N, C-alpha and C positions, 0 to 999 in steps of 0.2 A: 553600700558605702562608696563614697567618691573621694578620690585622692590620687596622689602621684605614687606610682609603684617604684620602689627602690630597694636596694640591698637584698639580693637573692642568695639563698643558701641551699645547696643540694647535697651537702656532705653527709650529714646524719639523717636529715629528713628534708623533704621538699617544703621550703618556706620562703616567703618574701615579706617585705614590710610595706604597708601603705601609709603614706603621710597625708592624713586627711586635710581637706580644704579648710576646715574650721577646727579649732581646738589645738591642743599641743601634743607633741610626741608622735608615736607611730603605732600601727596596729600590726601585730604578728599574725600572718596569714599562712595557713597550711593548705597544701593543694596536692592533687593527684598528679604526679610528674608525668605519667604516661599520657594523661588526658590534656594537660595544660602547659607543658613545658615550652612548646613552640610559641604559644600565645604569650606566655610570661616573658620570653626573650624579646618578642616584638614590643611588648608593653613597657619594658624597662625604661624608666625616665619619663613615661607618658602619664597623662591624666587618665584614670580608669574608673569604671563602675564595677564593683565586685559584689556578687550576691553569694549568700551562703548562710551558715549557722554562725551567728555572732555571740560572743560572750562579753557581758558587761559587768562592771563592778560598781555597785551603788547606783548613783544617778549620773554617772559620767555620760557626756554627750556622745563620745565615740567608744566603740567596743575596745576591749583590751586584746582580744584575739578572735580569730575566725577560721572556720574550715570552708574554703572557697568551693562553690559548686558551679559558678560561672563568672567570667570576667570579660569585659568589653572595653576597648580603647575608645575614649571620647575623641572624636575628630577635632582637629584644630579649626579655627574659624575659617581659614583660607581653604580648607578642604570641603566645606559645606557650600553647595551651590546657592547662588543668589536667586531670589524669587524671580527676578527679571529674566533669568535664563529659561524659565518655564513658559514664558509668553509665546503663544502660538504652537505649543507642542502637541495640542490635541484640538485642532480647529473644529471638529464636529462633536465635541464632548456633550454639548447640550441638545443636540438634535435640532428640532424645530422650535425649541423654547428660547426665549431671551434669557440672559444670565440670571436676572432677578426672579423670573418665573421658575427656572430650573432649581435655584437654591431653595425657593419656597417649597417646591415639590419634594426635594431631597430631605429637607428639615421636617416636613410633615410625616415622613416615614419613620421618624424617631419616635 
């Protein structure tokens, strides 16, 4: 599930709410505080991808609740390196092959 992590509650039980990119409302997410609390703090207000056991009602697009088993913060566009920054990073990557020959060899291995 992908959305913005908001509204954290650690009083009665460890839970937060994800506001999905699509659809309405929020998804109540329960998590292991010992395992994920620092990640949840970092992710508050950020776009995240959360994996776990999702509970759905009917044919709703988004789950109504989830028990989170993993969570990752989606980097902002400015945090992702541009392809141009990789130019020249591995000058001997293809060995003695021209790039088109190298790609053909690699693809034939699939």
